[in-house]
C-alpha positions in Angstrom: -21.5 -2.5 -1.5 -21.6 -5.1 1.3 -18.0 -6.4 0.0 -14.7 -6.9 1.5 -11.4 -7.4 -0.5 -8.5 -9.6 1.1 -5.1 -10.0 -0.2 -2.8 -12.6 1.3 0.8 -14.3 0.5 0.7 -18.2 0.1 3.0 -20.0 2.4 3.5 -22.6 0.1 5.1 -22.9 -3.5 6.4 -19.5 -5.1 4.9 -17.6 -2.0 3.0 -15.5 -4.5 0.2 -12.9 -3.7 -3.4 -13.5 -4.1 -6.6 -11.5 -3.8 -10.3 -12.4 -3.2 -13.8 -10.8 -2.1 -15.9 -11.3 0.8 -19.4 -10.8 1.0 -21.8 -11.2 3.7 -24.8 -13.8 3.0 -26.9 -13.8 6.0 -26.2 -12.9 9.7 -24.0 -16.0 10.1 -22.9 -16.8 6.8 -20.5 -15.6 4.3 -19.8 -15.8 0.4 -16.1 -16.4 -0.8 -15.1 -15.8 -4.2 -12.2 -17.8 -5.9 -8.7 -16.8 -5.3 -6.8 -15.0 -8.1 -3.2 -14.7 -8.3 -1.5 -11.4 -9.0 2.0 -12.0 -8.6 4.0 -15.4 -9.0 7.2 -14.7 -7.0 7.4 -14.1 -3.3 5.1 -11.4 -2.2 6.0 -9.7 1.2 4.3 -7.0 3.5 0.9 -6.7 1.7 -1.0 -3.6 2.5 -4.2 -2.1 0.5 -7.5 0.4 0.7 -10.5 0.8 -1.4 -11.2 3.2 -4.0 -13.6 5.3 -2.2 -15.0 6.9 -5.1 -18.9 7.2 -6.2 -17.9 7.3 -9.4 -16.3 4.0 -10.0 -18.5 1.2 -11.7 -17.2 -1.4 -9.4 -15.6 -1.9 -6.0 -11.8 -1.9 -6.5 -8.8 -1.5 -4.2 -5.2 -0.5 -4.2 -2.8 -3.4 -3.1 0.9 -2.5 -2.4 3.9 -5.1 -1.7 7.5 -5.6 -2.2 7.8 -8.3 -4.7 10.7 -10.5 -4.0 10.9 -12.1 -7.5 11.6 -8.6 -8.7 14.4 -7.0 -7.1 12.5 -6.3 -4.2 10.8 -3.4 -6.1 7.7 -2.2 -4.3 4.9 -2.4 -6.5 1.3 -2.3 -6.7 -2.3 -3.0 -8.6 -6.1 -2.5 -8.7 -8.1 -5.6 -7.7 -11.9 -6.1 -8.2 -14.7 -8.2 -8.2 -15.8 -10.2 -11.1 -18.3 -12.0 -10.8 -17.5 -15.4 -8.6 -14.0 -14.6 -9.1 -11.3 -11.7 -8.3 -9.3 -9.8 -11.1 -6.8 -6.9 -11.5 -5.7 -4.2 -13.3 -1.8 -4.0 -14.5 1.0 -3.9 -11.9 2.8 -0.5 -11.9 6.1 0.1 -10.1 6.3 2.7 -7.4 9.7 2.2 -5.9 12.4 0.5 -8.5 14.5 0.1 -5.7 15.8 -2.2 -2.4 12.3 -2.1 -0.3 13.9 -3.3 2.7 11.7 -4.2 5.3 8.4 -4.6 2.7 6.1 -2.8 4.8 4.4 -0.2 2.9 0.9 1.2 4.0 -1.5 2.9 2.1 -4.5 5.2 2.2 -7.3 6.8 0.2 -7.4 10.4 -0.5 -11.5 10.6 -1.2 -11.2 14.4 -2.0 -8.6 14.1 -4.3 -9.5 10.7 -5.6 -6.0 9.3 -5.5 -3.8 7.0 -3.0 -1.4 7.9 -1.0 1.5 5.1 -0.1 4.5 5.4 2.6 7.3 2.9 3.0 11.2 2.4 4.3 13.2 2.7 1.2 16.4 0.7 1.1 19.3 0.8 3.1 21.0 3.7 2.1 19.8 6.0 5.4 21.8 6.6 8.5 23.9 3.5 9.1 21.9 1.3 6.5 18.5 2.4 8.4 15.7 2.4 5.9 14.7 6.0 4.7 11.3 7.3 4.8 9.4 7.8 1.5 6.7 8.5 0.1 4.0 8.8 -2.7 1.2 9.7 -4.6 -1.0 7.0 -7.0 -3.4 7.9 -9.3 -6.2 5.4 -10.8 -7.5 5.5 -14.5 -10.2 2.8 -14.5 -8.7 -0.5 -13.2 -5.0 0.3 -13.9 -3.0 2.4 -11.1 0.2 4.9 -11.8 2.5 5.6 -8.9 5.7 7.6 -8.5 7.5 8.9 -6.1 6.7 12.5 -4.9 10.5 13.3 -4.3 11.4 16.9 -3.3 7.8 17.9 -4.0 6.8 16.5 -0.4 6.6 19.1 2.2 6.8 17.9 6.0 5.5 19.3 8.9 5.6 18.8 12.6 6.9 15.6 14.0 9.8 13.8 15.2 11.8 12.2 12.2 15.6 11.2 11.5 16.7 10.5 8.1 17.7 6.4 7.9 15.4 5.5 11.0 12.0 4.9 9.2 10.4 1.1 10.1 7.1 -0.3 10.4 5.3 2.6 9.0 1.5 3.3 9.6 -0.5 6.0 7.8 -3.8 7.8 7.7 -5.0 10.5 5.5 -7.0 13.4 7.1 -9.3 15.2 4.4 -9.8 18.3 6.6 -6.7 19.1 6.9 -5.5 17.6 3.5 -2.6 16.0 4.9 -1.1 12.1 6.0 -0.1 11.5 9.5 2.9 8.8 9.3 3.5 6.6 12.5 6.8 4.8 12.3 9.7 2.9 14.7 12.5 5.5 14.8 15.3 3.2 14.8 17.9 6.6 15.6 15.7 7.1 18.9 15.9 4.1 20.6 13.4 2.2 18.5 10.7 5.1 19.8 7.1 5.2 18.1 7.0 8.8 16.4 5.3 10.2 13.4 5.9 12.8 10.7 3.0 14.9 8.9 3.5 15.0 5.3 1.5 16.8 2.3 1.6 18.0 -1.4 
């Protein structure tokens, strides 16, 4: 729809999170929406993905982030254009614990109408390093609900050590219906490793 969503952290004041839209106005120009705040507290490690569903009446996206104003929890909400400004759905907590490094990643599962989120969880892993975690998030209107899958998640091929998960990157493959998570493995000399996850 000739529309991009931008989320960012303001470097001054409370360092809160903001969202806005950008569209291409001409070959050389852009139109910008008025930024709107979605989180007043310190907002860290923002990641977002569009909801790629043609049945949605408006272009909307999910932004996930660590909310340092709320015990470092992993939170998320939907953002969408509202005229010249930007508006948001209701915030939901995906993980009510210390999101230590605050680098979640998110992708849209277009064939399943849901988002998938990966993050490093707290400091309870080996040598107090973050554990890898994984969740699905479903959307109802402009609101999103996410919860860790826990024991229902299955891991396929890949080099993965409990308590060594940092700097994740996530991509969903609709052909295999599985997600590939790349990450820095702090238990393997900080090398780049991967894990395949599915439900």
